[in-house]
C-alpha positions in Angstrom: 21.9 147.1 68.8 22.4 145.6 72.2 25.1 143.0 72.4 24.2 139.5 73.7 26.1 137.5 76.2 25.7 133.7 76.3 27.6 131.8 79.1 28.2 128.1 78.9 29.8 126.5 81.9 30.6 122.9 82.9 33.2 120.4 83.9 36.2 119.1 81.8 35.2 117.1 78.8 31.6 118.1 78.8 31.9 119.3 75.2 31.6 123.0 76.1 34.0 124.3 73.5 32.7 122.2 70.6 29.1 123.1 71.3 29.7 126.7 72.1 31.5 127.1 68.8 28.7 125.5 66.9 26.1 127.6 68.7 28.1 130.8 67.8 28.2 129.8 64.2 24.4 129.1 64.2 23.8 132.6 65.7 26.5 134.4 63.7 28.2 135.8 66.7 31.7 135.6 68.3 32.9 132.5 70.2 35.5 133.0 72.9 37.2 129.8 74.2 38.3 130.9 77.7 39.8 127.5 78.4 42.3 127.9 75.6 43.7 131.0 77.3 44.4 129.0 80.5 45.8 126.1 78.5 48.1 128.5 76.6 49.5 129.8 79.9 49.9 126.2 81.2 51.8 125.3 78.0 54.1 128.3 78.5 54.9 127.1 82.1 55.5 123.5 81.0 57.8 124.5 78.3 59.9 126.5 80.9 59.8 123.5 83.3 57.8 125.5 85.8 55.5 123.6 88.1 51.9 124.7 87.2 51.1 124.7 90.9 53.8 127.3 91.6 51.7 130.4 91.8 54.6 132.8 92.1 56.5 131.6 89.0 53.4 131.1 86.9 52.2 134.6 87.8 55.6 136.0 86.6 54.8 134.5 83.2 51.9 137.0 82.8 54.4 139.8 82.1 55.2 138.2 78.7 52.0 136.5 77.9 50.3 137.7 74.7 47.4 135.6 73.5 44.9 136.1 70.7 42.1 133.8 69.4 41.1 134.1 65.8 39.3 132.1 63.2 40.6 131.0 59.8 38.4 129.0 57.4 36.0 128.2 60.3 38.9 126.8 62.5 39.9 128.3 65.8 43.6 129.4 66.0 45.1 130.1 69.4 48.2 132.3 69.0 50.6 132.5 71.9 53.3 135.2 71.5 53.1 134.9 67.8 53.0 131.0 67.6 50.0 128.9 66.6 49.6 126.5 69.6 46.1 125.3 68.7 47.0 121.6 68.7 49.8 121.8 71.3 47.4 123.0 74.1 45.1 119.9 73.7 47.3 117.3 75.4 46.4 115.7 78.8 49.4 117.3 80.4 48.4 120.7 79.4 44.8 120.0 80.4 45.9 119.2 84.0 48.2 122.2 83.9 45.4 124.5 82.9 43.4 123.3 85.9 46.3 124.2 88.1 47.1 127.6 86.7 43.4 128.6 86.7 43.3 128.3 90.4 46.0 131.0 90.8 44.3 134.3 91.8 46.7 136.5 89.8 46.1 134.4 86.7 42.4 134.5 87.0 42.3 138.2 87.6 44.4 139.0 84.5 42.5 136.6 82.2 39.1 137.5 83.4 39.8 141.1 82.7 40.8 140.2 79.1 37.6 138.1 78.7 35.3 140.8 80.1 36.9 143.4 77.8 36.4 141.1 74.7 32.7 140.6 75.7 32.0 144.3 76.5 31.1 145.5 73.1 30.2 142.5 71.0 27.7 139.6 71.1 29.5 136.6 72.3 29.2 132.9 73.3 31.7 132.2 76.0 32.5 128.9 77.7 34.5 128.0 80.8 33.9 127.1 84.4 33.0 130.3 86.0 31.5 132.4 83.2 28.0 132.7 84.5 29.1 133.0 88.1 32.0 135.4 87.8 33.2 136.5 84.3 29.8 137.4 82.9 27.4 137.4 85.9 24.8 139.4 84.0 24.9 137.2 80.9 21.6 137.1 79.0 21.6 133.2 78.9 23.5 130.9 81.3 23.8 127.2 80.6 25.5 124.6 82.8 26.6 121.8 80.5 27.5 118.4 82.0 27.6 114.7 81.3 28.6 111.6 83.2 32.4 111.1 83.9 32.3 107.9 81.8 30.8 109.6 78.8 33.1 112.6 79.1 36.1 110.3 79.3 34.9 108.3 76.2 34.5 111.6 74.2 38.0 112.7 75.1 39.4 109.3 74.3 37.8 109.3 70.9 38.8 112.9 70.2 42.4 112.3 70.9 42.4 109.0 69.0 40.9 110.8 65.9 43.6 113.5 66.2 46.4 110.9 66.5 47.5 112.2 69.9 46.1 109.4 72.1 48.7 108.3 74.7 46.5 107.0 77.6 43.9 104.4 78.2 40.3 105.2 78.7 40.6 104.3 82.3 43.5 106.7 82.8 41.6 109.5 81.1 38.5 108.9 83.3 40.7 109.1 86.4 42.2 112.4 85.3 38.8 113.8 84.6 37.7 112.8 88.1 40.8 114.6 89.6 40.2 117.7 87.5 36.5 117.8 88.5 37.6 117.8 92.2 40.3 120.4 91.7 38.0 122.7 89.7 35.1 122.5 92.1 37.3 122.9 95.3 39.6 125.7 94.2 39.5 128.9 96.3 39.3 131.3 93.3 36.0 131.1 91.4 35.4 127.4 91.7 33.3 125.4 89.1 29.7 126.0 90.2 26.4 126.2 88.5 25.0 129.7 88.6 21.7 130.0 90.4 20.0 131.3 87.2 21.7 128.8 84.8 19.8 126.1 83.0 21.2 122.6 83.6 21.7 120.5 80.5 23.0 116.9 80.8 24.2 115.7 77.4 25.2 112.2 78.4 22.6 110.7 76.1 22.7 113.3 73.3 24.8 113.5 70.2 26.7 116.8 69.6 24.0 117.8 67.1 21.2 117.1 69.6 23.0 118.9 72.3 23.5 122.0 70.2 19.8 122.0 69.3 18.9 121.8 73.0 21.1 124.8 73.7 19.5 126.7 70.8 16.1 125.9 72.2 17.1 127.4 75.6 18.4 130.5 73.8 15.2 130.8 71.7 13.1 130.5 74.9 14.7 133.9 75.9 13.7 135.5 72.6 17.3 136.5 72.0 17.8 135.6 68.3 15.5 138.5 67.5 18.0 140.8 69.3 21.0 139.5 67.4 
């Protein structure tokens, strides 16, 4: 049976992880949160008081960087060197740090190799910023998920509020998203970019459930569920 690769790219706060996870559950295939891998490395750097823009020192961390992503009772667990850091990697500081470390060539090379290996022999839904353009350039389905900056900031604000980790105003979060959008789209190594053969999906006016259904419609249009 041929394995299927579904790539979902898009800017920070577009809901990629949430929707990719739900889509994978609907299809009964693996979901790989690539962003969590960069976040974990950023967390490791922050904990050691290393500037996440310091390419040399951040790259050195790769020699002792063991990460795994697993699921327990339907919840994603991100394990960094044996520690569950699932919640710790979701702060704004780590989010900005992840944007910085992901621009480091040595980091991208190492993590992309891990991601490609994971997707080489199993059907997978993978989300990130360069999945369709770089990590899985031959993916069966490519979707570029986006939403307005205002809507993405509101979603992140509400998510952090619900989790009890809200520390910034809506305006501050919106500004950070704008900065991250710029950084991600202007970095030298695999910048955020819609693949030529990706389907653009703007979810600004859709609920999560409606967005997931739109994604499933795109996948069905390729006839892929019959191959899963």
